[in-house]
Residue, then its C-alpha position, 0 to 999 in steps of 0.5 A: m082525575r083520569q085525565r090528570f093522571k094521563a097528563v102526569t104520565v105524559v109529562l113523566a114520559v117526556i122527562f124520562l126520554l129527555g133524560v135518556f137523550f141527555w145521558i147518551l149524548p156526550p157531555k160537551t154536546s148536551s151542555a151546548l144544547a141548554t135551551w129549547e132554541d138550541w134543540v130546535d137548531f140542532i134538530a133542524s140542522k140534521k147534523s150527524s151525531p158528534l160521534a159519527p166519523k167525518p168524511e175527509k172529503s166530499i163524495l164529489a171530490r172523491l168522484e173527481e179524484g177517482q176519474k183522474i186516477f182512472r183516466y190518467d194514473t199510471f201507478g208508476d208502471e212506466a218503469f216497466w212499459g218504458d224503462t224495461l220494455r222500451l215501448h216508447e222507443a218503438i213509438k218514436g221510431e229511429n228518425l226520432g231517436g227510437v227504433g224501427p219505423g215508429v207508430s203513426p196515428k194511423t197505425a195507432l188507430s189501426v190497433g184500436l187506440k183512441v184519441d180524446s178530442e177534448a184534450l186536443p188544443s184548438d189549433l191541432a183540432r183545426a189542423l186535423r179537421a182540415g187534413k193538415v196533420d200527417l197521420d202517417d208520421p210518428a211525430s204526430t203521435i208524439a204531439l198527441l201524447q204531449n197533449d195527453a190525448v191518447v186514451g190510456i197511454k201517458g208519455f213522459f218527456d224531458k225538458q227538451g220535449n223528447l219522449i223518454s218513457i211511457g206508461i198505461q192507465c186503467a182507461f187503456c182497456h176500459s175506455t173508448v170514444d164516441d167517434s164524434f170527431a172522426p173514427g177513433i177520435g171523440r169524447r171519452l166513454d169511460g167504463w166501455a170495453n175497448r173491443d177494438l184494442n189489440v193489446g197483443a199487437i201493441i206489446a209486440l212492438s216493444p224492443n225488449l220482449q225478452v223480459i216477458a219471455d224469460r218470465l214465461e220460460v219461452d223464447v221470444p218467437t214463441l211469445e210473439q206467437v202468443l201475443a199475435s193470437w189474442g186479436p182485437g178486444k182480448y187480453d189474457a190476465i192470467v198467463l203471467e201467473d199460470g203460463k197457459a197461453f193456449r187451451p187444450d184445443g189449441k185456441p188462445a186462452a185470452t178472454l174478452i175485455p169486459p166493461a167497467f161500468g154498471l158495477s154498483g151492487i155487484n160483488l164479483h168481477t171478471w168472467t170467473g169471479f176472480g174477486s171483487v172490483p177493488y180486488w181486481n183493481a189491485y190485481v191488475a194495477n200490480t200484476q198486469m200493468r206492473g205498477m208499484g204497489t201492494f198486493f196479497d192473495p195467498r190463493l196464487n201461492d199454489p205451485k201447481k196452479y200458478p207456478i209463475a206467480v209463486k216463482t215471481g212472488d206475484w201473490n205477495i207484492k210489496n213496493e215502497p213507496d206504494l203508488i197504488t193502494p192509496k188510490l184504490a178507494d177513490l178509484h172504486v167510488y168512480q167506477l161504482a158511479l159509472k152507470a150502464p149506458q142506455p141504448p140509443e133510440g131506434s137500436f131495438d124494437p120496443e114492442a118486441a123487447a116488451r115481449g122479450k122481457a116477459l119471456f126473460n122473466d118467465k118461460a126462458g127463465c133468464s131472470n133466475c140468474h140474471v136478476p133485474p135490475l142488476y142482471t146478475e145474481p146478488g151474492h156469490a154468483i158463481h156457476t160450475p162449467e156443467e151448469m153453464g154447459i161449457d168446458a172448464f178450461q177458463a174456470q179452472r184458471s181461476p181460484t173459483n173454478g167456476y164462471r160468474t153470472a155476467p151482468l147484462a146491463g149495457l150489453w148493447t155496447h159490447q157485442k163486438g167480438g162475441f159473447y161469453h168470456d172468450g167470444r165463442f158465441a158470435t151473436l146473441l142468437e147463438v147464446i139463446n140457442h145454446y140455452d134453449s138446447l141446454f135447458n130444453l126451453n123449446l123457444s120458437q124463432q119469434e120468441k128468440n128474436d123477441l129475447i134478442e130485442f130485449l137484451k139489446s134494450i137493457 
């Protein structure tokens, strides 16, 4: 009797559950699953609920599109770099219808521009290997631009093959090459900070700097002084909004170009946590690259802190057509897929790194803020200048008024130019000495060396 009661109870429970299941399914779905075989097929197919939104395109397609945007899209900024600044005229030189001596491949490489070897036609690649390409001739630079081989720069040509404008891409600052073909020429390394790139020197080539000088309310010689102060691997992404080109101590206000890899799971971007990754993409594409899009940030509508942003309306930009906003999502997907590269074999001492890891997580206390495996803090990773033991100048240029806990993954790729936002510490040892003093860690020299090896291994 008891067994029969249990059996009836089980049957009733199954009927009840099936009834609930049928009730929550849309009528069209439940009627389509009329037989047991239909149910088996439905469950085996592992399909999402009919109510679930269907992706417009596969994730692989989005990655591919995002890569294309990152590498090749100018967002319409050629209207600024070409039509307004006339940078293409300086590249051509007067012998090719431009102005000045022109920019040869040798000059381009000297200011940190890189060449994508995989974009070179086989005949041009063979000529380069054989030393048959004149690297002192601006015409050779034009040939590279015609093949989309200059990383981060796109040339626009008329039907006769004349360079008529130029634009820049995300890869301009945030890609380099592996030098597999020659120094400065190789396969692309997307997301790597180009610490060789002298952005100021490149901008200074423009025949029409007056438009930037007028924006900053200075004369052209003063602007040229500002651009010359940046040096390789640095850029000032805020001077066009606040006009502060130099720190109170007279040093340049420009900051190091950060990497754009290893951002998955990380909330705040840039040295001062200005915003998220897609926020910064929109900010840079609109206000720095001068693309044609939409951007809104009422924090910049502050006449004391950002007088130029208020004057120019950079806090609320609207362009039609919008060439930026529709691309932000796929661009974000691609950036999140860029993992921090593993250090080359032999680039650090494994045994010392193991000891350094133990120190990192214990005595030195580094992991309190640089939480593995992100090596930054989940959440709102902002600290006051006092907590960092440094001045507040750069922090106060940001709406956060603080400094972000920088991610450390892939640190080995961007040691050139120093550490911290402005490269104030030339070596990792200087960084460790700073924290050793700030937090009274009392680290021995051996412990400091072990920490360095671990940092190089991340």
